[in-house]
C-alpha positions in Angstrom: 2.3 -3.8 9.9 0.3 -4.6 7.3 1.3 -4.2 3.4 -0.4 -3.7 0.2 0.8 -4.5 -3.1 1.2 -1.2 -5.1 3.1 -2.3 -8.3 5.4 -4.7 -10.2 8.8 -3.8 -11.6 9.1 -4.6 -15.2 11.9 -3.9 -16.5 15.1 -1.6 -15.9 15.0 1.8 -17.9 17.9 4.2 -18.7 21.7 3.7 -17.6 21.3 4.8 -13.6 19.0 2.2 -12.2 15.5 3.8 -12.9 12.8 0.8 -13.2 9.4 0.9 -15.3 6.7 0.0 -12.7 3.0 -1.2 -13.6 1.2 0.3 -11.0 -2.1 -1.5 -9.4 -3.6 1.7 -8.7 -6.1 3.7 -11.2 -3.4 6.7 -11.3 0.5 5.9 -11.7 1.2 9.7 -10.4 -0.1 8.3 -6.8 3.8 6.9 -7.0 5.2 10.4 -6.9 3.5 11.5 -3.7 5.2 8.5 -1.8 8.4 9.0 0.1 9.3 5.0 0.1 8.3 1.6 -1.3 8.7 -1.5 0.4 10.5 -4.7 -1.5 9.6 -8.1 0.1 12.8 -10.2 0.8 13.2 -13.4 -0.7 13.6 -14.8 3.2 10.4 -12.9 4.2 10.3 -9.3 5.5 10.1 -5.9 3.8 12.8 -3.8 3.0 12.0 0.1 2.8 13.4 1.7 -0.5 13.6 5.4 -0.7 12.1 6.9 -4.3 14.4 9.3 -5.3 12.4 10.4 -8.8 9.6 9.4 -10.3 8.2 10.2 -14.1 5.0 8.8 -16.0 5.6 6.6 -18.8 1.8 6.6 -20.5 -0.1 4.2 -17.6 3.3 3.0 -15.6 5.6 4.8 -13.6 9.4 5.4 -13.9 10.9 5.0 -10.6 14.6 6.4 -9.2 14.8 4.1 -6.0 17.7 4.8 -3.6 20.6 2.2 -3.9 20.1 1.0 -7.4 22.4 3.2 -9.4 23.4 1.0 -12.4 21.3 -1.2 -15.0 23.3 -4.1 -13.3 22.1 -3.1 -9.7 18.5 -2.6 -10.8 18.0 -5.8 -12.8 17.2 -7.7 -9.7 14.0 -5.6 -9.1 12.6 -7.0 -12.2 9.5 -9.3 -11.9 9.5 -8.1 -7.9 6.1 -6.5 -6.3 6.7 -3.2 -4.6 4.3 -2.6 -1.5 3.2 0.3 0.3 2.3 0.2 4.5 -1.4 0.1 4.8 -1.1 3.3 6.5 0.0 5.0 3.5 -2.8 3.8 1.4 -5.5 6.7 0.8 -9.3 5.2 1.1 -11.1 4.2 -2.2 -13.7 6.2 -3.5 -17.1 5.8 -2.8 -18.4 2.7 -4.3 -15.1 1.4 -5.5 -13.0 -1.1 -4.1 -8.9 -1.7 -4.2 -8.0 -5.2 -5.5 -6.7 -6.3 -1.9 -9.9 -5.6 -0.4 -11.6 -8.1 -2.6 -8.9 -10.7 -2.4 -10.4 -13.6 0.0 -14.2 -12.7 -0.3 -16.5 -15.2 0.2 -18.9 -15.4 -2.9 -22.4 -16.2 -2.9 -25.5 -15.7 -5.0 -28.5 -13.5 -3.8 -30.0 -16.5 -2.5 -27.1 -17.2 -0.4 -25.8 -20.3 -2.3 -22.1 -20.3 -2.1 -20.0 -19.9 -5.5 -16.4 -19.7 -3.9 -13.8 -17.2 -2.9 -12.3 -14.4 -4.8 -8.9 -15.4 -5.7 -7.9 -12.4 -7.8 -8.9 -9.6 -9.3 -8.2 -8.8 -13.1 -8.0 -5.7 -15.0 -8.9 -5.9 -18.4 -8.8 -2.4 -19.3 -12.1 -0.7 -18.3 -13.5 -4.0 -17.1 -12.6 -5.9 -14.2 -12.8 -9.2 -13.6 -13.3 -11.2 -10.2 -11.5 -14.7 -10.2 -13.7 -17.1 -8.0 -12.5 -20.3 -7.0 -14.4 -23.0 -5.5 -12.3 -26.5 -5.3 -11.0 -27.1 -8.5 -13.8 -24.9 -10.5 -12.9 -21.1 -11.7 -15.3 -18.9 -12.7 -14.7 -15.2 -14.0 -17.3 -12.8 -13.0 -17.6 -9.3 -14.3 -17.2 -6.7 -11.8 -20.2 -4.6 -12.7 -23.1 -3.3 -10.5 -25.6 -5.5 -11.9 -23.9 -8.8 -11.3 -21.6 -7.8 -8.1 -24.5 -6.5 -6.3 -23.3 -5.9 -2.6 -19.8 -6.1 -1.3 -19.5 -6.3 2.3 -16.0 -5.7 3.4 -16.6 -6.0 6.8 -18.6 -9.3 6.7 -15.9 -10.8 3.7 -18.7 -11.3 1.2 -19.9 -10.2 -1.9 -23.3 -11.2 -3.4 -23.5 -11.8 -7.0 -26.4 -11.5 -9.2 -25.2 -13.4 -12.6 -27.7 -13.7 -15.5 -28.4 -17.3 -16.4 -25.7 -19.4 -17.6 -23.0 -16.6 -16.9 -20.9 -18.7 -14.6 -21.3 -22.0 -16.9 -19.9 -19.7 -19.7 -17.3 -17.9 -17.6 -15.9 -21.1 -16.3 -12.3 -21.5 -16.5 
């Protein structure tokens, strides 16, 4: 089974083991629809955790997970990623993509020149950036239709048409 990261536990909240989660989806309320999430175990494998409660906290979620009844018990979750099974994922709206779908895509210019591989998608408020790496070089590419002109998920590539100087300017 394939697992998709859905959120990261930021901190414990309250006295009954609730945790605050930064959700990797557009809408934190998506967590309310899930019966369970999975926690990656240190030795490998995924451990299912039943969701017993959900609250929205601004752009984040507060979860009460089964088996974590106190601050001390929930503290072990802080900093860890929560996952869902690929089957539990809903399709992205037309013309939109989840970050996990873009990581690993081969980035090329319109003329076919390789630029590198998408390593990460950074969410910067309303603007997302593709982190593209080629060897030791890393580029930040704004994820806008004028620059990222084609995503081919089946072919595992993204075609870029950056304005002159953008790759040099955004070299990290």
